[in-house]
All heavy atoms as an XYZ file, in Angstrom:
1017
protein
N      66.148     91.079    119.701
C      67.299     90.979    120.562
C      68.493     91.478    119.821
O      68.752     91.095    118.688
C      67.452     89.494    120.943
C      68.711     89.155    121.696
S      68.878     87.454    122.170
C      67.956     87.518    123.664
N      69.310     92.387    120.396
C      70.476     92.878    119.730
C      71.593     91.895    119.608
O      71.706     90.926    120.339
C      70.914     94.087    120.631
C      70.339     93.774    121.994
C      69.096     92.899    121.749
N      72.491     92.168    118.697
C      73.693     91.320    118.532
C      74.600     91.586    119.725
O      74.801     92.719    120.129
C      74.418     91.736    117.222
C      73.567     91.355    115.990
C      75.808     91.021    117.107
C      74.166     91.838    114.682
N      75.141     90.494    120.275
C      76.089     90.583    121.410
C      77.421     91.172    120.886
O      78.003     90.676    119.929
C      76.259     89.277    122.073
C      77.042     89.332    123.362
C      76.928     88.080    124.175
N      77.515     86.932    123.547
C      78.790     86.520    123.622
N      79.618     87.177    124.452
N      79.165     85.425    123.005
N      77.911     92.260    121.601
C      79.046     92.948    121.179
C      80.230     92.610    122.072
O      80.020     92.294    123.242
C      78.825     94.439    121.159
C      77.820     94.990    120.186
C      77.543     96.463    120.445
C      78.241     94.774    118.763
N      81.453     92.729    121.540
C      82.590     92.609    122.434
C      82.590     93.771    123.489
O      82.082     94.864    123.194
C      83.807     92.717    121.556
C      83.313     93.361    120.293
C      81.850     93.029    120.203
N      83.159     93.496    124.622
C      83.223     94.555    125.639
C      84.550     95.334    125.501
O      85.631     94.752    125.457
C      83.125     93.891    127.054
C      81.767     93.275    127.286
C      81.665     92.666    128.710
O      82.336     93.210    129.597
O      80.827     91.746    128.849
N      84.396     96.627    125.424
C      85.513     97.516    125.353
C      85.075     98.951    125.699
O      84.281     99.515    124.994
C      86.123     97.570    123.916
C      87.334     98.436    123.796
S      87.989     98.447    122.106
C      88.782     96.825    122.025
N      85.523     99.419    126.830
C      85.113    100.722    127.304
C      86.318    101.423    127.950
O      86.851    100.902    128.931
C      84.003    100.607    128.284
C      83.416    101.957    128.728
O      83.532    102.919    127.891
O      82.944    102.053    129.869
N      86.833    102.406    127.369
C      86.317    103.162    126.184
C      86.586    102.464    124.872
O      87.480    101.598    124.801
C      87.008    104.554    126.221
C      88.321    104.264    126.920
C      88.070    103.038    127.818
N      85.856    102.860    123.825
C      86.037    102.290    122.473
C      87.354    102.755    121.902
O      87.636    103.990    121.854
C      84.843    102.738    121.657
S      85.026    102.423    119.871
N      88.110    101.840    121.445
C      89.456    102.200    120.859
C      89.370    103.116    119.659
O      90.078    104.106    119.527
C      90.263    100.931    120.499
C      91.563    101.157    119.893
C      92.546    101.842    120.627
C      91.901    100.815    118.634
C      93.820    102.085    120.133
C      93.108    101.065    118.050
C      94.090    101.731    118.803
O      95.320    102.009    118.276
N      88.409    102.909    118.739
C      88.294    103.751    117.596
C      87.778    105.158    117.979
O      88.228    106.137    117.385
C      87.380    103.120    116.502
C      87.922    101.868    115.917
C      87.054    100.873    115.523
C      89.304    101.678    115.728
C      87.643     99.687    114.892
C      89.803    100.477    115.191
C      88.911     99.507    114.764
N      86.960    105.231    118.966
C      86.528    106.601    119.440
C      87.691    107.351    120.066
O      87.819    108.531    119.919
C      85.365    106.467    120.451
S      83.823    105.954    119.662
N      88.559    106.546    120.748
C      89.781    107.175    121.334
C      90.649    107.763    120.228
O      91.242    108.822    120.394
C      90.538    106.194    122.173
C      89.839    105.848    123.514
C      90.684    105.018    124.318
O      91.024    103.836    123.941
N      91.076    105.432    125.472
N      90.796    107.034    119.079
C      91.653    107.532    118.061
C      90.987    108.776    117.443
O      91.650    109.771    117.262
C      91.755    106.399    116.956
C      92.621    105.263    117.390
C      92.387    107.047    115.622
C      92.691    104.146    116.511
N      89.645    108.638    117.202
C      88.917    109.808    116.714
C      89.099    111.040    117.538
O      89.362    112.150    117.068
C      87.412    109.474    116.644
C      86.492    110.595    116.206
C      85.078    110.377    116.550
N      84.927    110.343    118.038
C      84.011    109.735    118.668
N      83.012    109.055    118.010
N      83.919    109.764    119.995
N      89.066    110.864    118.864
C      89.101    112.030    119.829
C      90.521    112.457    120.111
O      90.767    113.415    120.886
C      88.394    111.658    121.125
C      86.893    111.372    120.863
O      86.400    111.819    119.837
O      86.287    110.781    121.785
N      91.582    111.722    119.608
C      92.902    112.076    119.897
C      93.400    111.681    121.254
O      94.401    112.142    121.796
N      92.652    110.783    121.955
C      92.973    110.298    123.294
C      94.144    109.286    123.199
O      94.770    109.082    124.314
C      91.768    109.676    123.983
N      94.370    108.724    122.093
C      95.548    107.808    121.857
C      96.284    108.298    120.595
O      95.710    109.031    119.809
C      95.120    106.313    121.720
C      94.396    105.816    122.970
C      94.242    106.073    120.480
N      97.462    107.856    120.466
C      98.286    108.263    119.282
C      97.528    107.967    117.981
O      96.985    106.838    117.826
C      99.594    107.481    119.342
C     100.546    107.795    118.242
C     101.055    109.180    118.279
O     101.294    109.750    119.366
O     101.184    109.876    117.245
N      97.539    108.887    117.126
C      96.808    108.761    115.833
C      97.783    108.420    114.741
O      97.627    108.814    113.553
C      96.120    110.115    115.472
C      94.988    110.361    116.434
C      94.377    111.801    116.222
N      94.023    112.037    114.839
C      92.768    111.943    114.395
N      91.822    111.658    115.105
N      92.561    112.280    113.102
N      98.809    107.587    114.965
C      99.799    107.190    114.039
C      99.224    106.468    112.809
O      99.775    106.507    111.696
C     100.870    106.255    114.668
C     100.290    104.917    115.102
C      99.711    104.574    116.316
C     100.089    103.737    114.265
N      99.229    103.316    116.283
C      99.450    102.795    115.038
C     100.435    103.410    112.930
C      99.167    101.473    114.539
C     100.165    102.191    112.433
C      99.569    101.204    113.298
N      98.075    105.880    112.943
C      97.524    105.015    111.896
C      96.413    105.666    111.093
O      95.776    105.113    110.254
C      97.007    103.723    112.510
C      95.933    103.860    113.554
O      95.771    104.931    114.103
N      95.250    102.864    113.847
N      96.142    106.971    111.286
C      95.101    107.666    110.472
C      95.667    107.980    109.109
O      96.668    108.682    108.939
C      94.646    108.952    111.209
C      93.698    109.714    110.311
C      94.073    108.634    112.557
N      94.963    107.394    108.095
C      95.352    107.630    106.712
C      94.536    108.766    106.133
O      95.064    109.573    105.312
C      95.059    106.304    105.917
C      95.319    106.495    104.392
C      95.928    105.141    106.438
N      93.281    108.809    106.518
C      92.344    109.871    105.925
C      91.285    110.096    106.958
O      90.787    109.206    107.632
C      91.737    109.374    104.654
C      90.776    110.379    104.026
C      90.010    109.808    102.821
O      89.220    108.897    103.021
O      90.132    110.437    101.744
N      90.845    111.360    106.994
C      89.731    111.675    107.845
C      88.821    112.596    107.055
O      89.251    113.522    106.421
C      90.163    112.441    109.133
C      89.027    112.815    110.064
C      89.454    113.361    111.389
O      90.605    113.110    111.878
N      88.605    114.099    112.042
N      87.479    112.266    107.051
C      86.494    113.145    106.475
C      85.465    113.513    107.587
O      85.622    113.024    108.696
C      85.725    112.382    105.264
O      84.884    111.318    105.827
C      86.723    111.778    104.285
N      84.415    114.211    107.212
C      83.403    114.541    108.164
C      82.717    113.317    108.745
O      82.332    113.295    109.888
C      82.338    115.463    107.596
C      82.853    116.811    107.248
O      83.903    117.192    107.820
O      82.206    117.542    106.461
N      82.605    112.195    107.978
C      81.897    110.994    108.436
C      82.746    109.807    108.616
O      82.251    108.861    109.195
C      80.794    110.734    107.373
C      79.670    111.669    107.183
C      78.723    111.275    106.076
C      78.885    111.914    108.470
N      84.002    109.807    108.182
C      84.822    108.559    108.261
C      86.233    108.821    108.693
O      86.789    109.900    108.546
C      84.875    107.837    106.916
O      85.528    108.649    105.949
C      83.545    107.423    106.423
N      86.836    107.777    109.211
C      88.265    107.696    109.431
C      88.775    106.481    108.735
O      88.123    105.407    108.801
C      88.618    107.455    110.948
C      88.703    108.631    111.886
C      88.951    108.151    113.293
C      89.853    109.574    111.415
N      89.820    106.599    108.003
C      90.517    105.385    107.411
C      91.795    105.223    108.174
O      92.572    106.126    108.300
C      90.726    105.576    105.878
O      89.516    105.773    105.244
C      91.430    104.310    105.303
N      91.961    103.993    108.696
C      93.097    103.674    109.611
C      93.868    102.498    109.031
O      93.299    101.551    108.518
C      92.519    103.184    110.940
C      91.543    104.167    111.668
C      90.863    103.450    112.857
C      92.202    105.449    112.045
N      95.205    102.545    109.214
C      95.998    101.333    108.969
C      95.719    100.369    110.092
O      95.601    100.770    111.266
C      97.502    101.738    109.045
C      98.123    102.304    107.849
C      99.592    102.685    108.055
C      98.044    101.363    106.595
N      95.598     99.135    109.739
C      95.418     98.127    110.755
C      96.738     97.818    111.443
O      97.752     97.636    110.788
C      94.871     96.804    110.067
C      94.393     95.752    111.091
O      94.769     95.786    112.202
N      93.571     94.837    110.659
N      96.651     97.855    112.770
C      97.944     97.625    113.507
C      98.482     96.211    113.250
O      99.712     96.060    113.385
N      97.623     95.336    112.953
C      98.051     93.943    112.554
C      98.045     93.865    111.048
O      97.001     93.632    110.465
C      97.136     92.887    113.227
C      97.346     92.831    114.762
C      96.387     91.857    115.334
N      95.043     92.444    115.326
C      94.011     91.805    115.872
N      94.105     90.689    116.469
N      92.862     92.402    115.816
N      99.226     93.983    110.457
C      99.282     93.943    108.986
C      99.364     92.494    108.471
O     100.435     92.042    108.169
C     100.477     94.789    108.568
C     100.281     96.294    108.794
C      99.379     96.948    107.810
O      99.723     97.036    106.624
N      98.172     97.248    108.278
N      98.241     91.785    108.399
C      98.238     90.486    107.815
C      98.592     90.559    106.357
O      99.152     89.672    105.790
C      96.821     89.844    107.934
C      96.444     89.607    109.357
C      95.489     90.336    109.936
C      97.039     88.590    110.141
C      95.117     90.104    111.266
C      96.730     88.397    111.444
C      95.705     89.106    111.998
N      98.277     91.669    105.730
C      98.718     92.035    104.382
C      99.284     93.449    104.457
O      98.626     94.347    105.089
C      97.576     91.994    103.390
C      96.932     90.634    103.232
C      97.617     89.627    102.339
O      98.727     90.021    101.795
O      97.143     88.533    102.221
N     100.403     93.728    103.781
C     100.955     95.050    103.818
C      99.989     96.110    103.206
O      99.467     95.889    102.083
C     102.315     95.130    103.032
C     102.826     96.572    102.895
C     103.311     94.254    103.690
N      99.651     97.126    104.001
C      98.747     98.153    103.596
C      97.305     97.954    104.030
O      96.427     98.836    103.770
N      97.024     96.917    104.761
C      95.678     96.620    105.209
C      95.103     97.823    106.017
O      95.731     98.304    106.963
C      95.676     95.355    106.064
C      94.283     94.939    106.563
C      94.370     93.660    107.360
O      95.369     92.952    107.252
N      93.344     93.340    108.061
N      93.911     98.265    105.661
C      93.257     99.404    106.307
C      91.867     98.989    106.834
O      91.337     97.971    106.471
C      93.071    100.537    105.319
S      94.584    101.318    104.828
N      91.346     99.930    107.640
C      89.898     99.795    108.064
C      89.262    101.157    107.913
O      89.919    102.203    108.164
C      89.885     99.393    109.547
C      90.437     98.060    109.874
S      90.547     97.774    111.573
C      91.827     98.884    112.126
N      88.035    101.192    107.513
C      87.225    102.438    107.472
C      86.187    102.335    108.575
O      85.464    101.375    108.677
C      86.560    102.596    106.070
C      85.719    103.837    106.061
C      87.553    102.616    104.932
N      86.181    103.387    109.345
C      85.224    103.463    110.513
C      84.432    104.751    110.407
O      84.919    105.787    109.884
C      85.970    103.402    111.887
C      86.793    102.136    111.971
C      86.798    104.627    112.125
N      83.202    104.748    110.815
C      82.425    105.956    110.927
C      82.983    106.816    112.026
O      83.435    106.331    113.133
C      80.987    105.563    111.263
C      81.118    104.241    111.895
C      82.403    103.565    111.338
N      82.904    108.171    111.891
C      83.323    109.076    112.994
C      82.408    108.894    114.122
O      82.862    108.914    115.277
C      83.242    110.532    112.448
C      84.314    110.850    111.454
S      85.986    110.851    112.121
C      85.960    112.395    112.971
N      81.098    108.742    113.929
C      80.105    108.564    114.979
C      80.260    107.116    115.515
O      80.501    106.232    114.744
C      78.674    108.778    114.430
C      77.588    108.638    115.493
C      76.273    108.849    114.762
N      75.911    107.805    113.845
C      75.291    106.696    114.151
N      74.961    106.418    115.382
N      75.092    105.788    113.161
N      80.108    106.950    116.832
C      80.179    105.599    117.324
C      78.942    104.824    116.934
O      77.850    105.153    117.295
C      80.268    105.585    118.903
C      80.394    104.221    119.453
N      81.545    103.524    119.532
C      79.427    103.350    119.922
C      81.345    102.323    120.057
N      80.093    102.200    120.300
N      79.162    103.836    116.093
C      78.106    102.960    115.604
C      78.621    101.525    115.761
O      79.573    101.163    115.029
C      77.715    103.280    114.139
N      78.066    100.717    116.621
C      78.649     99.416    116.884
C      78.674     98.414    115.703
O      79.645     97.654    115.587
C      77.810     98.871    118.070
C      77.193    100.123    118.696
C      77.016    101.075    117.598
N      77.637     98.359    114.909
C      77.577     97.378    113.807
C      76.961     98.016    112.550
O      76.511     99.137    112.605
C      76.684     96.228    114.230
O      75.278     96.633    114.231
C      77.039     95.606    115.567
N      76.962     97.254    111.512
C      76.351     97.608    110.271
C      74.937     98.076    110.407
O      74.438     98.991    109.801
C      76.390     96.400    109.302
C      75.733     96.478    107.964
C      76.516     97.505    107.053
C      75.611     95.256    107.321
N      74.233     97.426    111.353
C      72.839     97.759    111.603
C      72.622     99.076    112.194
O      71.472     99.616    112.264
C      72.204     96.629    112.559
C      72.434     95.222    112.011
C      71.924     94.232    113.060
C      71.646     95.039    110.730
N      73.667     99.742    112.706
C      73.581    101.023    113.374
C      73.973    102.202    112.453
O      73.916    103.395    112.930
C      74.491    100.969    114.634
C      74.048     99.896    115.599
O      72.938     99.891    116.098
O      74.943     99.066    115.833
N      74.348    101.909    111.249
C      74.818    103.034    110.358
C      73.615    103.727    109.686
O      72.588    103.122    109.495
C      75.647    102.467    109.279
C      77.022    101.793    109.642
C      77.701    101.205    108.428
C      77.877    102.783    110.353
N      73.814    105.011    109.449
C      72.846    105.756    108.696
C      73.098    105.613    107.177
O      74.236    105.253    106.799
C      72.987    107.286    109.036
O      74.199    107.750    108.533
C      72.816    107.546    110.535
N      72.166    105.918    106.301
C      72.454    105.857    104.857
C      73.607    106.737    104.462
O      74.409    106.382    103.561
C      71.111    106.321    104.256
C      70.090    105.948    105.259
C      70.715    106.160    106.584
N      73.770    107.871    105.104
C      74.845    108.799    104.779
C      76.221    108.172    105.165
O      77.223    108.301    104.370
C      74.679    110.142    105.499
C      73.475    110.889    104.982
C      72.122    110.485    105.596
O      72.138    109.753    106.615
O      71.111    110.804    105.055
N      76.224    107.448    106.294
C      77.494    106.795    106.652
C      77.743    105.617    105.750
O      78.930    105.437    105.383
C      77.360    106.366    108.109
C      77.429    107.435    109.118
C      76.961    107.084    110.514
O      76.117    106.131    110.671
O      77.438    107.682    111.458
N      76.745    104.943    105.347
C      76.945    103.800    104.341
C      77.702    104.310    103.121
O      78.685    103.714    102.753
C      75.619    103.265    103.850
C      74.764    102.557    104.911
O      75.302    102.121    105.983
O      73.528    102.418    104.708
N      77.146    105.372    102.543
C      77.705    105.952    101.267
C      79.216    106.431    101.561
O      80.078    106.231    100.793
C      76.893    107.040    100.791
N      79.393    107.120    102.693
C      80.715    107.662    102.953
C      81.729    106.554    103.245
O      82.903    106.686    102.805
C      80.628    108.582    104.165
N      81.329    105.517    103.881
C      82.240    104.344    104.173
C      82.651    103.705    102.895
O      83.814    103.361    102.606
C      81.563    103.431    105.151
C      81.563    104.064    106.562
C      82.269    102.070    105.185
C      80.653    103.394    107.544
N      81.688    103.432    102.009
C      82.017    102.815    100.727
C      82.895    103.674     99.876
O      83.903    103.238     99.252
C      80.729    102.369     99.963
C      81.022    101.934     98.512
C      80.024    101.213    100.714
N      82.673    104.968     99.864
C      83.523    105.871     99.079
C      84.889    105.932     99.662
O      85.897    105.904     98.902
C      82.912    107.287     99.094
N      85.081    105.908    100.969
C      86.417    105.877    101.640
C      87.105    104.570    101.322
O      88.304    104.546    101.008
C      86.265    106.075    103.104
N      86.319    103.487    101.320
C      86.968    102.167    100.986
C      87.426    102.103     99.540
O      88.523    101.573     99.237
C      85.986    101.042    101.235
N      86.654    102.708     98.694
C      87.075    102.854     97.259
C      88.357    103.657     97.079
O      89.294    103.288     96.388
C      85.959    103.405     96.389
C      86.304    103.434     94.927
C      85.172    104.075     94.024
N      83.823    103.532     94.348
C      82.884    104.207     94.973
N      83.089    105.423     95.342
N      81.740    103.607     95.231
N      88.462    104.781     97.822
C      89.687    105.564     97.737
C      90.878    104.743     98.270
O      91.941    104.794     97.671
C      89.517    106.887     98.503
C      88.574    107.917     97.835
C      88.653    109.221     98.502
N      88.271    109.246     99.916
C      86.956    109.318    100.290
N      85.941    109.398     99.445
N      86.637    109.339    101.608
N      90.657    104.078     99.360
C      91.782    103.252     99.916
C      92.139    102.165     98.941
O      93.355    101.896     98.729
C      91.330    102.636    101.257
N      91.176    101.495     98.325
C      91.483    100.432     97.338
C      92.226    100.917     96.215
O      93.167    100.288     95.721
C      90.170     99.725     96.932
N      91.847    102.088     95.654
C      92.627    102.715     94.504
C      94.058    102.959     94.905
O      94.961    102.755     94.095
C      91.894    103.980     94.044
C      90.571    103.631     93.312
C      89.994    104.906     92.725
N      88.886    104.537     91.884
C      87.702    105.223     91.871
N      87.543    106.237     92.596
N      86.687    104.759     91.083
N      94.181    103.482     96.140
C      95.596    103.852     96.539
C      96.383    102.518     96.716
O      97.596    102.530     96.374
C      95.501    104.559     97.881
N      95.753    101.502     97.177
C      96.457    100.171     97.394
C      96.827     99.592     95.977
O      97.939     99.098     95.834
C      95.556     99.202     98.092
C      95.340     99.497     99.533
S      94.145     98.394    100.253
C      94.026     99.128    101.870
N      95.971     99.662     95.061
C      96.281     99.153     93.751
C      97.453     99.903     93.110
O      98.378     99.343     92.550
C      95.036     99.276     92.786
C      95.424     99.038     91.300
C      94.004     98.234     93.242
N      97.440    101.229     93.294
C      98.563    102.053     92.713
C      99.875    101.733     93.471
O     100.888    101.674     92.819
C      98.178    103.515     92.834
C      99.216    104.442     92.174
C      98.729    105.860     92.180
O      98.090    106.340     93.096
N      99.076    106.567     91.140
N      99.791    101.647     94.804
C     101.047    101.544     95.585
C     101.622    100.097     95.612
O     102.818     99.926     95.629
C     100.800    102.034     97.011
N     100.658     99.098     95.639
C     101.139     97.714     95.879
C     100.896     96.745     94.757
O     101.395     95.637     94.799
C     100.514     97.166     97.132
C     100.673     98.027     98.435
C      99.583     98.580     99.018
C     101.939     98.240     98.861
C      99.802     99.326    100.174
C     102.169     98.984     99.981
C     101.091     99.553    100.649
N     100.129     97.058     93.753
C      99.784     96.218     92.608
C      99.375     94.818     93.134
O      99.967     93.802     92.733
C     100.973     96.083     91.703
C     100.705     95.420     90.380
O      99.510     95.460     89.947
O     101.558     94.710     89.843
N      98.351     94.766     93.992
C      97.936     93.485     94.566
C      97.244     92.600     93.526
O      96.808     93.136     92.476
C      96.988     93.882     95.687
C      96.383     95.108     95.201
C      97.457     95.862     94.436
N      97.078     91.350     93.879
C      96.305     90.438     92.997
C      94.786     90.647     93.147
O      94.013     90.217     92.292
C      96.657     88.983     93.305
C      98.137     88.704     93.039
O      98.568     89.011     91.942
O      98.795     88.173     93.897
N      94.429     91.237     94.233
C      92.930     91.510     94.504
C      92.808     92.352     95.749
O      93.758     92.600     96.484
N      91.575     92.844     95.928
C      91.263     93.657     97.103
C      90.090     92.912     97.756
O      89.085     92.644     97.168
C      90.769     95.082     96.696
C      91.865     95.829     95.989
C      90.265     95.822     97.964
C      93.017     96.287     96.791
N      90.263     92.641     99.049
C      89.306     92.030     99.894
C      88.587     93.000    100.800
O      89.325     93.774    101.442
C      89.947     90.892    100.755
C      89.074     90.246    101.777
C      87.967     89.382    101.185
C      89.947     89.377    102.696
N      87.321     93.059    100.817
C      86.552     93.865    101.798
C      85.847     92.829    102.708
O      85.205     91.901    102.256
C      85.507     94.700    101.189
C      85.981     95.785    100.158
C      84.731     96.545     99.621
C      86.937     96.738    100.820
N      86.001     93.053    104.053
C      85.189     92.244    104.987
C      84.888     92.981    106.192
O      85.553     93.954    106.497
C      85.935     90.855    105.327
C      87.092     90.943    106.274
C      86.931     90.722    107.585
C      88.408     91.234    105.768
C      88.007     90.814    108.506
C      89.474     91.278    106.595
C      89.256     91.060    107.998
O      90.282     91.153    108.830
N      83.863     92.547    106.931
C      83.310     93.268    108.036
C      82.662     92.300    108.988
O      81.928     91.411    108.577
C      82.406     94.273    107.493
C      81.994     95.436    108.435
C      80.842     95.157    109.308
O      79.881     94.545    108.820
N      81.033     95.422    110.565
N      82.833     92.437    110.304
C      82.267     91.483    111.252
C      81.299     92.281    112.183
O      81.569     93.482    112.602
C      83.365     90.962    112.184
C      84.544     90.343    111.427
O      85.066     91.006    110.465
N      84.952     89.197    111.740
N      80.161     91.609    112.529
C      79.185     92.185    113.383
C      78.927     91.281    114.580
O      78.275     90.229    114.396
C      77.889     92.435    112.626
C      78.072     93.482    111.537
O      78.057     94.672    111.833
N      78.322     93.041    110.337
N      79.345     91.686    115.753
C      79.064     90.934    116.921
C      80.141     89.849    117.279
O      80.913     89.468    116.412
N      80.057     89.411    118.561
C      81.012     88.439    119.069
C      81.003     87.189    118.208
O      82.048     86.626    117.956
C      80.709     88.128    120.546
C      81.596     86.991    121.046
C      80.883     89.416    121.348
N      79.817     86.755    117.714
C      79.729     85.526    116.938
C      80.410     85.553    115.620
O      80.639     84.508    115.019
N      80.753     86.775    115.160
C      81.458     86.864    113.858
C      82.943     87.267    114.090
O      83.641     87.619    113.114
C      80.809     87.901    113.017
O      81.031     89.232    113.459
N      83.381     87.276    115.374
C      84.753     87.625    115.715
C      85.067     89.108    115.717
O      86.187     89.538    115.568
C      85.799     86.885    114.922
N      84.052     89.966    115.788
C      84.273     91.432    115.891
C      85.001     91.632    117.232
O      84.648     91.067    118.257
C      82.892     92.164    115.949
C      83.039     93.667    116.033
C      81.746     94.428    116.040
O      80.662     93.769    116.146
N      81.779     95.707    115.943
N      86.084     92.428    117.205
C      86.932     92.701    118.357
C      86.659     94.045    118.947
O      86.757     94.227    120.174
C      88.371     92.503    118.006
C      88.754     91.120    117.653
C      90.267     90.956    117.280
O      91.044     91.646    118.011
O      90.551     90.283    116.349
N      86.424     95.082    118.145
C      86.123     96.388    118.622
C      84.678     96.695    118.368
O      84.271     96.591    117.240
C      87.081     97.481    117.904
C      86.756     98.849    118.421
C      88.543     97.064    118.152
N      83.898     97.154    119.351
C      82.512     97.308    119.171
C      82.156     98.644    118.536
O      81.401     99.465    119.011
C      81.929     97.273    120.620
C      83.068     97.841    121.489
C      84.330     97.253    120.772
N      82.796     98.903    117.404
C      82.600    100.044    116.530
C      82.686     99.565    115.107
O      83.723     98.973    114.800
C      83.669    101.073    116.897
C      83.506    102.462    116.301
N      83.561    103.602    117.069
C      83.331    102.851    115.014
C      83.404    104.674    116.237
N      83.277    104.254    115.010
N      81.729     99.807    114.271
C      81.795     99.334    112.884
C      83.079     99.629    112.280
O      83.622    100.728    112.423
C      80.663    100.014    112.076
C      80.682     99.662    110.645
C      79.943     98.545    110.143
C      81.470    100.329    109.775
C      80.041     98.211    108.795
C      81.541     99.990    108.399
C      80.828     98.919    107.900
N      83.646     98.672    111.538
C      84.794     98.912    110.746
C      84.846     97.888    109.599
O      84.582     96.743    109.699
C      86.156     98.753    111.616
C      86.281     97.566    112.463
N      85.484     97.319    113.564
C      87.102     96.512    112.347
C      85.895     96.141    114.145
N      86.779     95.684    113.423
N      85.128     98.483    108.383
C      85.173     97.703    107.180
C      86.634     97.558    106.801
O      87.404     98.567    106.635
C      84.456     98.485    106.042
C      84.502     97.922    104.638
C      83.813     96.531    104.643
C      83.888     98.812    103.663
N      87.074     96.299    106.814
C      88.471     96.098    106.357
C      88.637     96.161    104.853
O      87.853     95.667    104.122
C      88.893     94.642    106.829
C      88.902     94.484    108.303
N      90.017     94.526    109.034
C      87.902     94.184    109.179
C      89.776     94.316    110.341
N      88.518     94.078    110.413
N      89.734     96.808    104.423
C      90.094     96.945    103.062
C      91.536     96.356    102.932
O      92.459     96.928    103.499
C      90.063     98.416    102.555
C      90.350     98.496    101.096
C      88.704     99.056    102.921
N      91.603     95.226    102.207
C      92.846     94.424    102.274
C      93.388     94.124    100.869
O      92.669     93.476    100.095
C      92.608     93.076    103.019
C      93.895     92.313    103.265
C      91.884     93.301    104.370
N      94.613     94.578    100.567
C      95.214     94.151     99.300
C      95.685     92.694     99.489
O      96.468     92.446    100.412
C      96.407     95.083     99.152
C      96.748     95.518    100.585
C      95.489     95.470    101.395
N      95.317     91.837     98.657
C      95.681     90.383     98.681
C      96.680     90.070     97.654
O      96.657     90.607     96.571
C      94.437     89.455     98.594
C      93.397     89.558     99.633
C      93.903     89.347    101.078
N      94.684     88.075    101.279
C      94.148     86.968    101.695
N      92.877     86.858    102.035
N      94.919     85.889    101.895
N      97.551     89.108     97.994
C      98.647     88.748     97.146
C      98.704     87.225     97.048
O      98.395     86.525     98.009
C      99.942     89.290     97.655
C     100.038     90.749     97.648
C     101.204     91.296     98.410
N     101.184     92.748     98.444
C     100.393     93.469     99.240
N      99.552     92.844    100.098
N     100.404     94.755     99.233
N      99.146     86.722     95.929
C      99.411     85.315     95.742
C     100.282     84.796     96.823
O     101.325     85.459     97.149
C     100.037     84.980     94.371
C      99.086     85.253     93.182
C      98.020     84.176     93.176
O      98.128     83.044     93.558
N      96.914     84.586     92.508
N      99.974     83.618     97.442
C     100.807     83.021     98.379
C     100.651     83.544     99.786
O     101.292     83.111    100.725
N      99.811     84.579    100.024
C      99.617     85.069    101.363
C      98.837     84.054    102.146
O      98.056     83.276    101.641
C      98.896     86.449    101.331
O      97.588     86.287    100.839
N      99.087     83.980    103.414
C      98.497     82.920    104.235
C      98.199     83.498    105.650
O      99.064     83.872    106.313
C      99.427     81.761    104.371
C      98.794     80.531    105.034
O      97.646     80.683    105.490
O      99.460     79.451    105.009
N      96.884     83.591    106.020
C      96.498     84.068    107.207
C      96.275     82.912    108.260
O      95.679     83.159    109.277
C      95.189     84.844    107.140
C      95.331     86.163    106.439
C      96.387     86.570    105.656
C      94.362     87.225    106.420
N      96.106     87.820    105.174
C      94.881     88.264    105.595
C      93.124     87.388    106.960
C      94.216     89.423    105.424
C      92.464     88.593    106.767
C      93.011     89.597    105.961
N      96.651     81.741    107.891
C      96.504     80.579    108.773
C      95.025     80.113    108.817
O      94.346     80.139    107.795
N      94.520     79.686    109.912
C      93.224     79.123    110.024
C      92.244     80.230    109.780
O      92.373     81.337    110.239
C      93.007     78.493    111.456
C      93.928     77.348    111.771
C      93.653     76.914    113.239
C      93.680     76.143    110.815
N      91.090     79.846    109.183
C      90.056     80.789    108.902
C      89.328     80.445    107.690
O      89.659     79.451    106.965
N      88.258     81.178    107.358
C      87.548     80.917    106.069
C      88.398     80.920    104.911
O      89.373     81.772    104.906
C      86.522     82.040    106.072
C      86.392     82.532    107.483
C      87.679     82.289    108.120
N      88.262     80.131    103.968
C      89.164     79.974    102.841
C      89.422     81.305    102.174
O      90.519     81.636    101.831
C      88.597     78.972    101.838
C      89.457     78.914    100.607
C      88.493     77.617    102.462
N      88.411     82.148    101.979
C      88.621     83.423    101.260
C      89.439     84.395    102.101
O      90.049     85.231    101.541
C      87.353     84.070    100.866
C      86.444     84.516    102.003
N      85.789     83.658    102.868
C      86.215     85.759    102.522
C      85.162     84.311    103.814
N      85.406     85.593    103.587
N      89.552     84.194    103.370
C      90.445     85.050    104.261
C      91.775     84.390    104.458
O      92.797     85.086    104.597
C      89.797     85.305    105.596
C      88.511     86.087    105.607
C      87.993     86.265    107.021
C      88.740     87.466    104.996
N      91.858     83.061    104.500
C      93.049     82.398    104.963
C      94.162     82.379    103.885
O      95.272     82.681    104.157
C      92.733     80.977    105.412
N      93.826     81.990    102.682
C      94.843     81.751    101.729
C      94.443     82.192    100.315
O      93.368     81.911     99.927
C      95.187     80.250    101.711
C      96.352     79.913    100.781
C      96.972     78.529    101.241
N      98.245     78.300    100.595
C      99.395     78.943    100.817
N      99.440     79.926    101.592
N     100.499     78.575    100.200
N      95.368     82.835     99.636
C      95.164     83.151     98.243
C      96.016     82.123     97.498
O      97.242     82.046     97.659
C      95.611     84.590     97.897
C      95.557     84.869     96.454
C      94.747     85.624     98.687
N      95.408     81.349     96.636
C      96.114     80.380     95.852
C      96.811     80.961     94.687
O      96.330     81.878     94.052
C      95.080     79.290     95.341
C      94.435     78.543     96.381
C      95.238     77.638     97.306
O      96.412     77.416     96.935
O      94.771     77.197     98.333
């Protein structure tokens, strides 16, 4: 049985990829990935890495996409460390409605974390940096 996905048609990330919506948030584009600024900046500089191909979850990625996504996340993290000098870098990713995935297209969050930041309610590792 497949993971239940959020409903969104058309897919917002595919619309960005295709230029159907404003591409203001594109940080980097490769043959296999897009790195996007998150429109909701819970932390300044927060990005997401998405595959160019529509792949709803982690389970749908190819090995080549796996490697390209991690490499793009590493480049984003290095840029964040240089630009923002954060206390840490958080990577997180949601699969399916039960994990609070909002867009049915795989996306890996890359987040510079800082002392005293507070995301409110949520898992301790996401909500507050002590």
